[in-house]
C-alpha positions, 0 to 999 in steps of 0.5 A, a space after each residue: 106216460 105222456 111224453 112232456 112237449 118242448 116249445 121253444 116259445 114258452 122257453 123265450 118267454 121265460 128267459 125274456 121273464 127273467 130278464 126283465 127289470 123290476 118295474 118299479 125300477 123302470 117306470 113310474 105312472 099309467 099301466 100303459 107303456 106310452 105313460 111310463 115315465 123315468 124316475 131318477 130316485 127309483 133308478 136309484 132304488 134297488 133295495 126290493 131287488 133281492 140278491 138272488 134276482 140281482 145274480 139273474 139281472 147280472 147273469 143276463 148282462 153278462 150273456 147279452 154282452 157275450 152275445 154281442 161280442 161273438 156277433 161282431 167277431 169273424 170266424 177264423 178259418 182252420 187248417 189248410 184254409 187259415 194257412 191258405 189264407 195268411 200265405 195270401 195277405 202276406 204275399 200282398 203286404 210285402 208286396 205293398 211293403 217293398 214294390 209299392 207306394 200306397 200309405 192309405 192302403 198300408 194303414 188298413 193292413 196295420 192295427 193302430 197298436 202295432 209293434 215291430 222289433 228288429 234284431 238290427 233295427 231295435 225297436 221299428 215302431 210302436 204304433 200303425 200311424 209311425 209304421 205308416 209314417 215311416 213306409 211313406 218317406 221310404 217309399 217316395 225315397 225309392 223313387 230317386 233314380 240311383 235309389 236301393 230298391 229291395 224284394 222279399 221272398 218267403 221261403 215256402 216250405 219255412 211257412 208256419 200258422 197257428 190260430 190265436 182264438 177270439 183274435 186272429 193268427 200267428 205266422 212263422 216262417 224265413 224270408 229271403 231279400 234282394 236289392 238292386 240300386 237304381 235299375 241294376 242287377 238284382 241280387 240276393 242280399 240275405 236272410 231273415 226269420 219271422 214272427 207275425 201276429 195277425 188280427 182278423 176284424 170285420 174288414 180283414 186281417 191286420 198286422 199286429 205283432 212283428 219280431 224280425 230276427 236271425 238276419 244274416 248276409 247272403 254268401 
């Protein structure tokens, strides 16, 4: 018995033929594509399209949409690579937030719909714009010679990172906060627990949700 041969081009041609719209719907006129014209009445005339054919057309449209979405969604790292990636983003974000003063750069690290909830301060932000505006005011205030300045330090062994398929990752852990007045000595001020949701897009990681809780003063 002669075995059947697989021809990718034949399969591709068959798929294209199945996903092609009826000629009477898409064109009217001569046989040459260059002479094709679109008629509004034919765009609305689907009476000749049978239910099975319509089902095929809808399936093709859904498949094309899915392929386009996959092409624009970055691959989320897995395992230890994901943890390393989030640890680096975490360090960069908090260094900028507490020690830097660069609102345009912070804008690139948060989503437009950022939400921030705090067990002491309440709802801190409900948008990326509001969060960055508050940051801009605070970092300007830190420039005063006698202003209070803070520094955040992650407790390394507390870090946990889990993927969110199709979106990004959840980061959970504990951190310590240090403070000093002006150029005075730094002291440990307190501790807190955090859970943050990060979104991964074509430009990188962006902070989307923050829950900061369990705040307690240092002994």
